[in-house]
Structure formats: C-alpha cells, structure tokens
C-alpha positions as CSV (number, residue, x, y, z in Angstrom):
1,M,136.8,54.5,80.5
2,G,137.6,51.0,79.3
3,A,137.5,49.8,75.7
4,E,134.2,47.9,76.3
5,Y,132.5,51.4,76.7
6,A,134.2,53.0,73.7
7,N,131.1,53.2,71.5
8,T,128.5,53.8,74.3
9,R,126.3,56.7,75.2
10,H,128.2,57.1,78.4
11,N,131.5,57.8,76.5
12,I,130.2,60.8,74.6
13,G,132.4,63.2,76.6
14,F,135.5,61.3,75.5
15,M,134.2,61.3,71.9
16,I,133.8,65.1,72.0
17,A,137.3,65.4,73.6
18,D,138.8,63.2,70.9
19,E,137.2,65.2,68.1
20,L,138.3,68.5,69.7
21,A,141.9,67.2,70.0
22,R,141.8,66.0,66.3
23,T,140.6,69.4,65.0
24,L,143.3,71.2,67.0
25,G,146.0,68.8,65.8
26,A,146.7,67.5,69.3
27,K,147.5,63.9,70.4
28,F,146.7,62.3,73.7
29,D,149.4,60.9,75.9
30,V,149.0,58.9,79.1
31,D,149.9,61.0,82.1
32,K,149.0,61.1,85.8
33,L,145.3,60.3,86.2
34,A,144.4,61.1,82.6
35,F,145.0,61.0,78.9
36,V,146.2,64.5,78.2
37,A,146.4,66.5,75.0
38,N,147.8,70.1,74.8
39,A,147.0,72.4,71.9
40,S,146.5,76.0,71.0
41,Y,143.3,77.6,69.7
42,R,143.2,81.2,68.5
43,G,146.2,82.0,70.7
44,R,144.8,80.3,73.8
45,N,146.5,77.3,75.4
46,V,144.1,74.3,75.7
47,T,144.6,71.3,77.9
48,I,142.2,68.4,77.2
49,I,142.0,65.6,79.7
50,K,140.2,62.3,79.7
51,P,140.4,60.9,83.2
52,T,141.8,57.4,83.5
53,T,140.1,57.1,86.9
54,Y,136.7,55.6,87.3
55,M,134.0,58.2,86.4
56,N,133.0,58.6,90.1
57,L,136.6,59.7,90.8
58,S,137.0,62.0,87.8
59,G,137.2,65.1,90.1
60,K,140.6,63.8,91.3
61,A,142.0,64.0,87.8
62,L,140.4,67.4,87.0
63,S,141.6,68.9,90.3
64,Y,145.2,67.6,89.7
65,W,145.4,69.0,86.2
66,M,143.9,72.3,87.1
67,Q,146.6,72.7,89.7
68,K,149.4,71.4,87.6
69,E,148.5,73.6,84.6
70,K,147.3,76.5,86.7
71,I,143.9,76.5,85.1
72,Q,141.4,78.8,86.6
73,Q,137.9,77.5,87.2
74,Q,136.3,79.9,84.7
75,N,138.4,78.2,82.0
76,V,137.2,74.7,82.7
77,I,134.4,73.0,80.8
78,V,133.3,69.4,81.6
79,L,131.7,67.3,78.9
80,V,129.0,64.8,80.0
81,D,126.2,62.7,78.8
82,D,122.7,63.6,79.9
83,L,119.5,61.5,79.9
84,A,117.2,64.4,80.4
85,I,118.1,66.0,77.0
86,P,117.0,64.6,73.6
87,F,119.6,62.8,71.6
88,G,122.1,65.1,70.0
89,A,121.0,68.3,71.7
90,I,123.5,70.2,73.8
91,R,122.9,72.4,76.8
92,L,125.6,74.5,78.4
93,K,125.4,75.6,82.0
94,Q,127.7,77.9,84.0
95,R,127.2,76.0,87.3
96,G,124.7,73.6,88.9
97,S,124.0,70.7,91.1
98,H,125.4,67.2,90.3
99,G,121.9,66.0,89.5
100,G,122.8,62.5,90.6
101,H,125.7,62.3,88.0
102,N,128.6,60.6,89.8
103,G,131.2,62.4,87.7
104,H,129.8,65.7,88.7
105,K,129.6,64.6,92.4
106,S,133.3,63.8,92.3
107,I,134.2,67.0,90.7
108,Q,132.2,69.1,93.1
109,E,133.7,67.2,96.1
110,C,137.2,67.7,94.8
111,L,136.8,71.4,93.8
112,G,134.6,72.2,96.8
113,H,132.0,74.0,94.7
114,D,129.7,73.6,91.7
115,N,130.9,76.7,89.8
116,Y,132.3,75.2,86.6
117,A,130.9,75.2,83.1
118,R,129.5,72.0,81.7
119,L,128.4,70.9,78.3
120,R,125.7,68.3,78.6
121,F,125.2,66.2,75.5
122,G,121.7,64.7,75.2
123,I,121.6,60.9,74.9
124,G,117.8,60.7,75.1
125,S,115.8,58.5,77.4
126,D,114.4,55.8,75.2
127,Y,114.7,52.9,77.6
128,P,112.3,50.6,79.4
129,K,111.6,51.3,83.1
130,G,114.5,50.0,85.2
131,R,116.9,49.7,82.3
132,Q,118.6,53.1,82.6
133,V,122.1,51.7,83.3
134,D,121.9,49.3,80.4
135,Y,120.8,52.2,78.1
136,V,123.5,54.6,79.2
137,L,126.2,51.9,78.9
138,G,124.7,50.6,75.7
139,E,125.9,51.3,72.2
140,W,124.3,53.9,69.9
141,T,121.5,52.7,67.6
142,A,122.1,52.7,63.9
143,G,120.1,55.9,63.5
144,E,122.0,57.6,66.3
145,Q,125.4,56.5,64.8
146,K,124.4,58.1,61.5
147,D,123.6,61.5,63.2
148,L,126.4,61.3,65.8
149,P,129.3,62.8,63.8
150,A,127.4,66.0,63.0
151,R,126.1,66.3,66.6
152,V,129.7,65.8,68.0
153,E,130.9,68.4,65.6
154,K,128.3,70.9,66.9
155,A,129.5,70.1,70.5
156,V,133.1,70.7,69.5
157,E,132.2,74.1,68.0
158,A,130.5,75.0,71.3
159,V,133.7,74.0,73.2
160,K,135.8,76.1,70.8
161,C,133.4,79.0,71.4
162,F,133.8,78.6,75.1
163,I,137.6,78.6,74.8
164,F,137.6,81.9,73.0
165,E,134.3,83.6,74.1
166,G,133.6,82.2,77.6
167,I,130.5,80.6,79.0
168,D,127.9,83.4,78.7
169,R,128.4,83.9,75.0
170,T,128.7,80.2,74.4
171,M,125.4,79.6,76.1
172,A,123.7,82.3,74.1
173,M,125.0,80.9,70.9
174,H,124.8,77.2,71.3
175,N,122.1,76.2,73.8
176,G,119.5,74.1,72.1
177,N,121.7,73.1,69.1
C-alpha cells in the first residue's frame, strides 16, 4: 500500500504486521511480491508478509510465500480492516466468505478455498451514506489515534496466540477484545 495510505483505516493490517515484527525483533525487506520479515516466536518460525501488490491481488503474494516457505494453510492468518465491527474490536474467524472484501476475494481465488484464519480489526462505520470508500481510505480521527496503539497491541497479542495455540483457542481467548 502506498505512502498516501500509511495512516488510514485501510492500512490497519500493515500496522498490526509492523507492530508484530517490531515485538519479535524482525525487520522487513523487499522481496518478491511483498515486504517480508522472518522471526521466531516461542520456538516457531514466523514469516510476516505485507503484499506489495494491489490489495485486490494480495492472494498472489500470499500464495507465492506459502509455497516458497512451505507454510500450511492452518498456519496462515490474514489481517484486515472491517467496517462491520466497532472501532478497535477484533474478531477472529477460521474461515468464511470474502464478504465483498477484495483482498479476501483475491486470496480465495488464488488458494482455491476460504479455509484460512483471519483477524478482522474493526474500523467502525461512522460515515455518511455513499462515503464508504472515503471513510476506509481516510485517516484515523484524533480519538481513534489516541486509542489505536492499545488496540493494535491487543491484535498483536491475538496473532501471537494464534502462532502458538492455533485458531480455536485464539478465537476463544480473543474474540470481542
């Protein structure tokens, strides 16, 4: 995602990925189709990718890195923004439809299924009718910016739980936070 979107609601997945990499002491390097950081967490290898493709082609990057690193689908978690969830709340799902989200559409097309975990970060839906795109691509409000670091930290803790515990336990422990 370009620099013009760095502090927007739509970039929350990258914000979470950045914070996860920071807490694991990993640095991103540009590689094929993505920025990639490799780390270890509690004895588990972790590959974090931030696709450099357009969001609607992010499945291509995910599919490539899953094959390159031999990552099994049960070890993948996708981080996305979600309008249907109140700001800062997270919801984890084991699988599901793309729900109109172009990134999920691309992933499902490239993987050939919808069986991958996802962490949906609520960005709220406080926008006037017909202004959804402007809202999603808009910057966080001052109030949201104040609360964002703590909410991102909660999302990172959920991802770490997923890495070590898997999706079922992570859902039980973190949904609704």
